[in-house]
VOMIPA-751038 format. One record per atom (N, C-alpha, C, O): residue in three letters; x, y, z. Coordinates in steps of 0.05 Angstrom, whole numbers, plus 5000, padded with zeros to 4 digits. Each point is the difference from the previous one (the first is absolute). Layout:
BEGIN
ALAXYZ ...
***
This chain:
BEGIN
MET501649765000 MET498450245000 MET501750255000 MET499150214991 ARG503449765019 ARG501650255002 ARG500850114973 ARG500850234998 HIS498949604980 HIS500650104973 HIS497650114986 HIS500250124978 VAL497449865033 VAL497650084986 VAL499950304997 VAL499450104978 ILE501250055043 ILE499850294999 ILE501950124979 ILE499250164984 PRO503449765017 PRO501850114979 PRO499149934972 PRO500250174982 ILE498949585014 ILE499149924973 ILE497650174992 ILE499850094977 LEU498349945042 LEU497650164993 LEU500850294995 LEU498950134982 LEU503049975034 LEU500950284996 LEU501450034973 LEU499550204986 LEU502149615007 LEU501450014974 LEU498050004977 LEU500250154981 ALA497849675022 ALA497949974979 ALA498550274998 ALA499350094978 THR500150025045 THR498550265000 THR501750224987 THR498950154984 LEU503749865022 LEU501750214988 LEU500249964970 LEU499850194985 LEU500649565006 LEU500249954972 LEU497450074986 LEU500050124978 ASN497849805035 ASN497450074988 ASN499650304999 ASN498850104981 GLY502150035040 GLY499850305001 GLY501650134978 GLY499050194988 CYS503449705007 CYS501650124978 CYS498649964973 CYS500050184984 ALA498949585013 ALA498549954975 ALA497750194996 ALA499550114979 ILE499149945043 ILE497750184999 ILE501050294994 ILE498750144984 VAL503549945029 VAL501150274995 VAL500850034971 VAL499550204987 GLN501849595002 GLN500850014972 GLN497650024982 GLN500150134979 GLN497749745029 GLN497650024983 GLN498750275002 GLN498850104980 ILE501350025044 ILE498750265004 ILE501750234988 ILE498950174986 LEU503749835020 LEU501750224991 LEU500649974970 LEU500549784990 GLN499450454997 GLN500750014971 GLN502450184997 GLN500450195015 PRO501349754965 PRO502450164996 PRO499250284990 PRO498050034986 PRO503650185020 PRO499550264987 PRO500249984970 PRO501249814989 THR497650384997 THR500050004971 THR501350264991 THR499950215014 ILE501349784962 ILE501350244989 ILE499150044972 ILE499749814984 SER499850445008 SER499250074973 SER501450264992 SER500450175016 PHE500349854958 PHE501350244990 PHE498050224996 PHE497949954987 SER502650285023 SER498150234997 SER500850184977 SER498450054982 ARG504150055019 ARG500850204979 ARG503050055002 ARG501349935020 ALA499750204960 ALA502750115000 ALA499850314999 ALA498650114983 GLU502850025035 GLU500150295000 GLU502850104993 GLU502049895010 TYR498150314972 TYR502650104990 TYR500450295009 TYR498250165001 ARG504449905005 ARG500750275008 ARG502750074987 ARG501949855002 ALA498150384985 ALA502450104987 ALA501150245016 ALA498650205001 THR503849785010 THR501150225015 THR502550114986 THR500950225007 ASP500249634974 ASP502250104983 ASP499949854974 ASP498449824996 PHE503450264985 PHE500049864974 PHE501949765000 PHE500449894978 ASP500750045044 ASP501849775001 ASP498649745008 ASP500949784993 SER496850255021 SER498749755009 SER497050055003 SER499050224999 LEU499749555005 LEU497150015004 LEU499449825025 LEU500749775000 ASP498050355020 ASP499249855023 ASP497349874996 ASP498250124988 MET501549635021 MET497449874997 MET499449855025 MET501749885013 ASP495750124994 ASP499049855023 ASP498149794990 ASP498150064986 LEU502449695022 LEU498249784994 LEU498249975024 LEU501049945022 VAL496450104975 VAL498150005022 VAL498449754999 VAL498749934980 PHE501449925042 PHE498549755003 PHE497950025022 PHE500450165019 LEU497449704978 LEU498049985021 LEU500349735014 LEU499849794987 VAL500650225039 VAL500349755016 VAL497649985019 VAL499550195015 SER499149594984 SER497649965017 SER500549775020 SER501149794992 ASN498150255033 ASN500149795020 ASN497149925007 ASN498650155014 PRO500549624976 PRO497249925005 PRO499549895028 PRO497749935006 ASN504350055010 ASN499749865026 ASN499550205023 ASN500750244997 PRO498249675025 PRO499650185023 PRO502750055014 PRO500250205014 LEU501749634982 LEU502650045012 LEU501950174982 LEU499849984976 GLY501950185036 GLY501850174985 GLY502349844988 GLY500549785008 ALA500850354973 ALA502349894987 ALA502150234997 ALA499350235002 GLN503149704993 GLN502150204997 GLN501749954975 GLN501049784996 MET499250434988 MET501749984976 MET502950045010 MET500650185015 GLU501149644975 GLU502950005008 GLU501750144979 GLU502150115007 GLY497049894968 GLY501650124979 GLY499249884973 GLY498049864998 TYR503750194982 TYR499449904973 TYR502549964984 TYR502150115007 SER497749734973 SER502249974980 SER498950104973 SER497649984995 ILE504150134988 ILE499150104974 ILE502249984980 ILE502350055006 LYS496949884970 LYS501850014977 LYS498650184979 LYS497949934990 LEU503450295003 LEU498850194982 LEU501650004974 LEU502450034999 VAL496249924979 VAL501249994973 VAL498750214983 VAL497650014997 VAL504150174991 VAL499050214983 VAL501349984973 VAL502450004997 ASP495949974982 ASP500949984973 ASP502149784997 ASP502050034986 GLY497649745028 GLY501749774999 GLY502550025017 GLY501649815000 LEU498750405015 LEU502450045018 LEU499149995029 LEU498250155008 THR503149685008 THR499449985028 THR501350245015 THR502450035000 LEU495950135012 LEU500950245014 LEU500049965031 LEU501350145014 LEU497149674995 LEU499849965029 LEU499549705005 LEU498349884987 ASP503150015033 ASP499649725007 ASP501049965028 ASP502449995005 GLY495850005015 GLY500849975027 GLY497749985020 GLY497749994992 ASP503150005033 ASP498149985022 ASP499950255017 ASP502150135003 VAL495649945006 VAL499650245016 VAL498549935026 VAL497949884998 ASP503150205025 ASP498649965025 ASP498250245005 ASP500950235000 GLN496549725004 GLN498150225005 GLN497749895017 GLN498549834990 VAL501350255034 VAL498049905019 VAL497550174998 VAL500150245003 VAL497649624992 VAL497450134999 VAL498049825015 VAL499849774993 ASP498850345027 ASP498049855014 ASP497450014985 ASP499050214992 LEU499849555005 LEU497449984985 LEU498049885019 LEU500149765007 SER498050405003 SER498149915019 SER498049814987 SER499749994976 GLY498849875041 GLY498049814990 GLY497850134984 GLY499050215009 GLY500349684968 GLY497950114984 GLY500750244984 GLY498350124988 ALA504349975013 ALA500750254987 ALA501249964972 ALA501149794994 THR498750424990 THR501350014974 THR501850265000 THR499050215007 THR503449764985 THR501850235001 THR501750004974 THR500349804987 GLU500850445007 GLU501750034977 GLU502949955008 GLU500950105020 ILE500549754964 ILE502949965003 ILE501350124976 ILE499449944977 VAL502550245028 VAL501450144978 VAL502949894997 VAL501550005019 VAL499149914957 VAL502749914994 VAL501350204982 VAL499250034976 PRO502750135033 PRO501250214984 PRO502349894982 PRO501349805006 ALA499050334971 ALA502249934981 ALA500750254985 ALA498650205001 SER503749794985 SER500950234985 SER501249914974 SER501549804999 LEU497850344979 LEU501149944974 LEU502050224993 LEU499350234998 ARG503349694999 ARG502050194991 ARG500549964971 ARG500849784991 TRP498950444993 TRP500149974971 TRP502849924991 TRP500249874979 MET501950215035 MET502749934992 MET500449705001 MET501849894987 GLU496549975029 GLU500349715001 GLU498649864977 GLU500449764995 LEU497950384991 LEU498649894977 LEU501550064974 LEU499450194986 ALA502749665009 ALA501950064979 ALA498650024973 ALA500750174984 ASP497449665010 ASP498750004974 ASP498650264995 ASP500050114978 LYS498649995043 LYS498550254996 LYS501950244997 LYS499550184985 ILE502749825030 ILE501950214998 ILE501250004971 ILE500550214989 GLN500049555001 GLN501149984972 GLN498050124980 GLN500950134981 GLU496649825023 GLU497950114982 GLU500250305001 GLU499850134979 LEU500549995045 LEU500250295002 LEU502450104985 LEU499950204986 ALA502449665018 ALA502550084989 ALA499949994969 ALA501350174987 GLU497249655002 GLU499849974971 GLU497850174988 GLU499549994976 GLY499150165041 GLY498050184989 GLY497349874995 GLY498350124987 GLU501349635022 GLU497449874996 GLU498050135019 GLU500750115021 PRO496749874972 PRO497950115017 PRO500249875028 PRO500349755002 VAL499350415018 VAL500049905027 VAL497549835004 VAL497850104994 PRO502449665016 PRO497649835004 PRO498150135021 PRO501050125019 ASP496549844978 ASP498050115019 ASP500249855027 ASP499850135021 THR500749614978 THR500049845024 THR502249784997 THR500949944979 VAL499849955044 VAL501649765001 VAL498649795016 VAL498850065021 PRO501249684971 PRO498649795015 PRO501649925025 PRO502450004999 TRP496149945022 TRP501349905024 TRP498449765011 TRP497649974995 SER503849875020 SER498749785015 SER501249975027 SER502450065003 ALA496149865016 ALA501049965028 ALA498849745011 ALA497649954997 GLU504149905015 GLU499149755013 GLU501549975027 GLU502250115004 GLY496549755014 GLY501149965027 GLY497949895018 GLY498149884992 ASP502350165034 ASP497949935019 ASP500250185025 ASP502050125006 VAL495749905007 VAL499750155025 VAL499949795023 VAL498449824999 ARG503350225021 ARG500249815022 ARG498350095023 ARG500150235009 PHE498449585002 PHE498250055023 PHE500549805022 PHE500749774995 MET499050325030 MET500049835023 MET497149985010 MET498850215008 THR500149554991 THR497249965007 THR499849805023 THR502149885008 PRO495550085004 PRO499849805021 PRO500749724991 PRO500649825016 LEU499450144958 LEU500849744989 LEU502949984992 LEU500949804990 GLY500650425015 GLY502950004993 GLY500550204978 GLY498350164993 GLU504249834996 GLU500850194979 GLU498749924974 GLU499949764993 LEU499350444992 LEU498649964975 LEU501050204979 LEU500350235006 GLY500249674970 GLY500850184978 GLY497850014979 GLY499049804990 LEU500350455003 LEU497950054980 LEU501450094974 LEU501150225000 PRO498949624979 PRO501550084975 PRO498450204984 PRO497650025001 PHE503950144984 PHE498850184980 PHE501750004975 PHE502349945000 ASN496350124978 ASN501350024973 ASN498450194984 ASN497849944990 VAL503250315007 VAL498550214987 VAL501750144979 VAL502449954999 GLY496350214985 GLY501550154979 GLY498450234990 GLY497750045007 GLY503650124977 GLY498750244989 GLY501950154981 GLY502149894992 ASP497350365003 ASP501650174983 ASP500650265015 ASP498150145008 ALA504449934994 ALA500850245015 ALA500550234980 ALA501249954979 PRO497850295026 PRO500450224982 PRO503050094999 PRO501350005021 VAL499650064955 VAL502850094997 VAL500050305001 VAL498350144988 ILE503649975027 ILE500350295001 ILE502750084988 ILE502049865003 ALA498150374984 ALA502450104988 ALA499950314999 ALA497850114997 PRO504450025007 PRO500050305000 PRO499450114973 PRO500849884980 PRO497950355018 PRO499750144975 PRO502750094989 PRO501950055016 VAL498349994958 VAL502450104988 VAL499550304993 VAL498150064985 ILE503550115026 ILE499750294997 ILE502550124986 ILE502249975011 GLN497550154966 GLN502350104986 GLN499350224980 GLN497750004990 PRO504150195005 PRO499650204979 PRO500349864973 PRO501749834996 VAL496650254985 VAL500049864974 VAL500350194976 VAL501149934979 ASN497950325024 ASN500250194978 ASN500550285011 ASN499450065023 ALA501850114960 ALA500450285008 ALA499750184975 ALA500649924978 ARG498350315027 ARG499650204979 ARG501050275010 ARG499650075024 VAL501650104959 VAL500950265008 VAL499150214980 VAL499449944977 GLU500450305033 GLU499350234983 GLU501650245012 GLU499850055024 PRO501650104959 PRO501550235011 PRO498250205014 PRO497950064990 ALA503150035033 ALA498550215015 ALA501450264998 ALA498750215000 SER503949794998 SER501750244997 SER502849914991 SER500349764994 PHE501650425006 PHE502749924992 PHE501349825021 PHE501949864994 THR497150165031 THR501349855021 THR498249805014 THR500649905022 ALA497150054967 ALA498149825013 ALA498349854979 ALA499750094977 VAL499349685031 VAL498249844984 VAL497749915017 VAL500249955024 ARG497450024963 ARG497849875013 ARG500249704992 ARG500649934977 MET498949905043 MET500449724995 MET497749845012 MET498950065021 GLU500449724965 GLU498049815010 GLU501349725000 GLU501349924981 VAL498349945041 VAL501049725002 VAL497749825006 VAL498550055019 ASP501149754965 ASP498049805005 ASP501049785018 ASP502149884996 VAL496450075025 VAL500749795020 VAL498149774997 VAL497550045003 ALA503549724991 ALA498349764997 ALA499949865027 ALA502049955013 VAL495549984995 VAL499649845024 VAL498749744990 VAL497650004992 LYS503849785009 LYS499249744989 LYS499249815022 LYS501549955018 ASN496049954980 ASN499149795019 ASN500549734987 ASN498749934980 VAL503149925031 VAL500749744988 VAL498349775012 VAL500249774991 MET498250295029 MET498449795013 MET497449944985 MET499150154983 GLY499849625024 GLY497549914987 GLY497650105015 GLY497849884997 ARG502550325019 ARG497750135013 ARG500550305001 ARG502350094998 ALA495650065006 ALA500350305000 ALA501850085024 ALA500049885021 THR501650324974 THR501850115020 THR499150295006 THR499750164981 GLY500049905044 GLY499250285008 GLY502450145012 GLY501949885009 PHE497950394990 PHE502150165012 PHE498750195020 PHE498550184992 LYS502249785033 LYS499150195020 LYS501550274996 LYS499050215006 ARG503549764984 ARG501650234995 ARG502449924983 ARG501149785004 LEU499750394977 LEU502449964984 LEU501450274997 LEU499150164984 ASP503149885030 ASP501550244999 ASP502649954985 ASP501349795003 GLN499550404980 GLN502449974984 GLN501650265000 GLN499050225004 GLN503649754993 GLN501850234995 GLN501649944975 GLN501249794996 LEU498650404986 LEU501449984974 LEU502750135002 LEU500250235009 ARG501949634982 ARG502750115000 ARG501249984972 ARG499849804987 ILE501350425005 ILE501350024973 ILE502850105004 ILE500650205013 GLY501349644975 GLY502850075003 GLY500950005030 GLY501850145007 GLY496949695009 GLY500749985028 GLY498750225017 GLY500450005025 ASN498150184964 ASN498750225015 ASN497049945004 ASN498649914982 ALA500550145043 ALA497149975005 ALA498550234987 ALA500550235005 ILE497649704977 ILE498650204984 ILE497250055011 ILE499350235005 VAL499249564999 VAL497250045009 VAL499149765016 VAL500849774994 SER497750285027 SER498749795015 SER497050034998 SER499050225000 SER499649554999 SER497150024997 SER498749745008 SER501449795001 ARG496150215005 ARG498449765005 ARG498549954974 ARG498250154992 ILE502449624995 ILE498849954974 ILE497749815001 ILE498549974980 MET501149895042 MET497749835003 MET499249995030 MET501650015018 ASP495749994986 ASP499049985027 ASP497149914999 ASP498350144989 GLY501249635023 GLY497349894999 GLY499149894974 GLY497649974995 GLU504349974987 GLU499449904974 GLU500749704998 GLU501649905016 SER497349974964 SER500449714997 SER500849954971 SER498950124981 ILE503049695015 ILE500849924973 ILE499149714995 ILE500649835017 PRO498050124962 PRO499049734994 PRO502349804998 PRO502350084997 ALA497049665004 ALA502049794998 ALA501550024973 ALA498850054979 HIS503849905022 HIS501749984976 HIS499650244982 HIS499649974976 SER500550275035 SER499750244984 SER501850225010 SER501249985022 THR499050244963 THR501950225006 THR498550264998 THR498450054982 GLU502150125037 GLU498950275000 GLU502450204996 GLU502249955011 ILE497350264974 ILE502150214995 ILE499250255015 ILE497750104997 ARG504150015018 ARG499750265012 ARG502150194990 ARG502349934998 THR497050324996 THR501950204989 THR500750215020 THR498350115014 VAL504349934989 VAL501150205018 VAL501150234983 VAL501849964984 ALA497150285019 ALA500850234985 ALA501550215017 ALA499250035023 PHE502850094967 PHE501650195015 PHE501750174981 PHE500249944977 GLU501050275034 GLU501950174985 GLU502849965011 GLU500450005025 LEU501549964957 LEU502749945008 LEU501850234991 LEU500050074976 ASP501650055042 ASP501650224992 ASP503049955007 ASP500649815014 ALA501150374976 ALA502849975003 ALA500950015029 ALA502049885008 LEU496550275009 LEU500850025028 LEU499749735014 LEU501349955020 GLN496949884971 GLN499549745012 GLN502049794992 GLN501249865017 VAL499350124957 VAL501649784990 VAL502450084983 VAL501649844992 GLY498750425003 GLY502350104984 GLY499250054972 GLY498249874988 ALA503050345000 ALA499450084973 ALA500549794979 ALA498549974981 ALA503749885023 ALA500749794980 ALA497949794998 ALA499349914978 LEU499750005045 LEU497949795000 LEU497450104988 LEU498749864985 VAL500650395022 VAL497550114989 VAL500350024970 VAL498149944985 ALA504250155005 ALA500450024971 ALA499949734987 ALA498849974978 ALA502349825035 ALA499949734988 ALA497249894999 ALA499249884981 ILE499350185040 ILE497249905001 ILE498450154979 ILE498349884986 ALA502150385011 ALA498550164980 ALA500649904972 ALA498350034982 ALA504149865014 ALA500749914974 ALA499249714995 ALA500549884979 GLY498150005041 GLY499149734997 GLY502049795007 GLY499849764992 GLY502250315024 GLY502049815009 GLY498949825022 GLY498150075014 GLU503249694989 GLU499149815020 GLU500550115028 GLU502150135005 VAL496149825013 VAL500250105027 VAL499349775019 VAL498249844995 ASP503450145027 ASP499449795020 ASP497950115019 ASP500350205014 VAL497549654987 VAL497750075018 VAL499849795021 VAL499649764995 ALA500750325030 ALA499849825023 ALA497350055014 ALA499250235003 LEU499649565006 LEU497450025014 LEU500349875027 LEU500749765002 VAL498950395019 VAL500349905027 VAL497450065015 VAL498850214997 GLY500349605020 GLY497550065014 GLY499249765017 GLY501449815004 ASP496250225006 ASP498849785016 ASP497050014997 ASP498850194990 ALA499949585018 ALA497249974995 ALA498849825022 ALA501549855013 GLN495950164989 GLN498549815016 GLN498249844980 GLN498150114989 VAL502649645007 VAL498849844980 VAL497949815012 VAL500749845018 ASP496950184973 ASP497849835009 ASP499849764982 ASP499150024977 THR501849745032 THR500049764984 THR497349855001 THR499749804986 GLY498450295030 GLY497549865003 GLY500049815024 GLY497949925009 ILE504550015000 ILE500349835024 ILE501950135019 ILE501249865017 GLY499250404981 GLY501850145018 GLY501250244986 GLY500550004976 VAL499950225040 VAL501350244989 VAL503049985006 VAL500849975024 ILE500950054956 ILE502949965002 ILE501550254993 ILE499450124979 PRO502449975038 PRO501750234993 PRO502049924978 PRO501049775000 LEU499650414982 LEU501849954978 LEU501850244996 LEU499050234998 SER503649735000 SER501950214993 SER501249934973 SER500549764995 PHE499950434988 PHE501149954973 PHE502150204993 PHE500050235009 ASN501949694974 ASN502150174991 ASN500949904972 ASN501549814998 THR497550314982 THR500649914973 THR501250234983 THR499650235006 ALA502049704974 ALA501350194983 ALA499749914971 ALA500449764994 GLU499050424988 GLU499849934971 GLU501450224984 GLU499950245007 GLY501449684972 GLY501150204981 GLY497950054979 GLY499349834984 LEU499650425015 LEU497850074982 LEU501050204980 LEU501650185006 MET497549794969 MET500650204979 MET497450164996 MET498249914987 PRO501850335024 PRO497550164999 PRO499350084971 PRO501850064984 SER495649935010 SER499150094974 SER499650305002 SER499350115022 LEU501050044956 LEU499850295000 LEU497150084995 LEU498849914980 GLY500250265037 GLY497350094997 GLY498049825014 GLY500449765001 PHE497450365010 PHE498049845014 PHE497949894981 PHE498249875009 
***
């Protein structure tokens, strides 16, 4: 008889575990969305947002996750992350898995840019891994395998492209310089502000805001004209005479802008120089 109680107790415990296993259900995970943020033109931040539900009255705890991120066929991230999140019984919560796409790591896309090919609108990505949980039944891994298309961001190209001159006096000329603002992306690009300073022969000639609150459609170019008078006191009589005669002049464009990519406003500084042969007469 002395063995009856332990045997009954063991049977009860085993039966209880079976009942608990039947009653308790593992948490579930589903992919909600990908959120993108652009803070500079070197990289794109993305958050993979998952919904995790605990159908049980007892709480569970997320211990962390593993993730392998592949973008355009290139593995950019592969590792484990410890992240503790308490999930109460009956609750559903968002789990955010952050990642970053650095364009310099995407050699094929950089090569396309270097060869003058159109910048792709998006690049495909895929992510797989699992989220680790500690539950009343022990440690549990919930696998995920998701994918999508990430938007590609690229800075606009800003440069002087044409110049025209008309004599104003013996020592001065009136001059117009066309500034091209090219949107190379596959989505509209807005400008909160675009300020430029025009320099000729190394001298600062005129500063102006040439765009503000405007948008350039995808894969298109807008032209803005900067007009001013150039005299010998600014750049020297020899340079004015050369420009008046239609000689080539070095035009440098320096400035900064606030570029709205549609997924973030990014500051941009530019410094370009072009040798232009001004046409005579407006």
